[in-house]
Every structure is written in structure tokens, then in C-alpha cells.
C-alpha positions, 0 to 999 in steps of 0.5 A: 280397328279395335284390339279384339278385331286385330287379335281375331283377324290374327287368329283367323289368319293363323287358323287358315294358314296353319290349322286348315292344311293340318286338319285336311291332312289328318282328317278322313278324306279331309273332312272337318269343320270350323264351328264358328258361325250359327247357333249350334256353333255357339252351343258347341263353343260355350258348353263343350269347348269345341272349335273344330270337329274332325272326322278321324281316320277310323270314322270317329269324331274328334272335337278340338278346342283351339287356343291361338293367342298373342301374348304381349312380350313373348315371342312364339318361336314355333307352333306345336301340333299333336297328332289326331290319329 
């Protein structure tokens, strides 16, 4: 398996285990989508830096750019989240 595939699998696992429950809790009625497949997702990611779209508590739309990375030689001790409303 390539380094890219390993890193992509790592970030997908972290997104599922950490971000998905967080977004479900913060979004209005748990409404959010990961924009990672299809032509619209490609436009959102490349042109607008949007990885996830969340419906806020006041029915507003929140766009989120995610950076899930592994930095060689650096040990991540804890993940920080910023509140989405």
C-alpha cells in the first residue's frame, strides 16, 4: 500500500471516530455531510476549501475545512475542537 493510501486511511479513520460523533452532536438534528465524493465535492474542496457542510443550530450552513495529518517525528497528544454554535 502506498504512503498516500496509508495516510488517507488514517485520516478517514480519525474522521469517522472523532469528527463524525462531534458533528452529529453539534449539527441541528445531526445534519451534516462529508463532501468527499462526486463533481460537486471536487469543486467545493478545490475552489472553496470545504470538506464538510453542517447545518447549524439556527438553520445556518457552516462550511468546514478539515486538516487531519500525521507529522513525522511529532506526537499528537490531544485533538482540539472549536465549537460550531
